[in-house]
N, C-alpha and C positions, 0 to 999 in steps of 0.2 A: 605162728605169725598170722595176724589178721589180714583178710583179703582187702577190706575197706579201711583206709586210714585217713586221717585229717578230714573227717566227714563234717560237712556244713550243710544245713538245710537253708536254702535260699528263699523258699516259699513252700507251702504244703504241696508235696508231690514233685518237687525239684530239689535234688540233692547234688552237691558238689563234693567230690572225694578224690583221693589218690589210691592207687592199688599197691598193696603190700607185697604182692607176689612177683613184681617186676623190678628191674634195676633202675629204671628211669624215674623221674619225679613229676611226670606229666599229670595234668588234672583231667578228670572225667566228670560227666554229669549223668544222672539217672533220672528219667522222667516217668511218672506214673501215667499210664494211658487212661483217659477218662472213660468211664463206664466199662472197664475191662480189668481183669486181674493180670495185667502185663506191664512190663516196664521196658523202656527204650534206653539203652546205655550208649553214650557217645564219647569218644576221645576228643578232648578239646585242643590237643596238640600244643599245649603251652605249659610252662612251669610258673608263670606269673599269675598270682591269685586274682589280681584285678582284671586282667585280660580273660582269665577263665570264667569269672563271674559274668562278664559281658557276653562271652560266647555261649555260656549256659542259658542265659535269657534269650539269646538269638535262637538257639536250638529249640527252646520251649515254644517260642513264637512260631517257628517253622512247623513244629508238630501240631500246634493248634490250627494253623492254616490248612495243613494237610487233612486233618480230621474234618474241618468245616467244609472243605471243598471235595471231599471224598477221594483224595489222592492217597494211595497206599503208603503207610508209614513203614511197614516191614515189607521189603521187596527183594529179599535174598532168600531163596528156598534152601532149606537144610541140605537138600541133595547137592546143591552147588557148593556149599560150604564143605561138605564131605569130600567132594572131588578135589577141591583146592588143597585140603588137608592131605589127601592121598598123594597128590603131586609133590608136596613138600617132603613127605616121608620117603617117597621114591628117590628124590634128589639126595636126601640125607643118606640113604642106603648106598647110592652110587659113590658118595664121598667117603664111605666107610664109617660114618658116625654111628649107624645102627646096622643090625644084621639084614641081609637080603630077604630073610624070611618074614621079618616084621611087617613090611608093607603088604605082603600077601595076606597075612593074618588080619591086618586092619581092613584091607579091601573086602574080605569076606564079611566082616562085621558091618562096615559102613554101607556097602552095597546090598547087604542081605537084610538082616533084622531092622537096623536103624532106618534104612531107606523105606522099607514097608511101613514102619510105624510112624515116622515123622518126615519122610522125604519131601513132601510138598508143603510142609509148614514153613511159613515165612518168618525169617529171623532178621 
């Protein structure tokens, strides 16, 4: 199954798409960052294509404003994302969905090698 489905290019560098790996039919947009080899992907939180188009252009305008005024576009460090992930895995272990050993193994990876390599990278 393809990750990106129903892909539409609204303008160069701005893509509207749905994800094939989830059960919902929400729209997402992906924006190419100017002068960088990075993309910003945002959930548009709608299933309506017309609303999604409008929100995608709003997101694009927001990104351009942030870049123009030196406001950070990526402001969530990987370290924080890793901590949130570990908390959800620990909650799953308490509910019995996964083994109790699984969060411990994940913690070793996330707080060890991954944190040292990409911990401060903004996502």
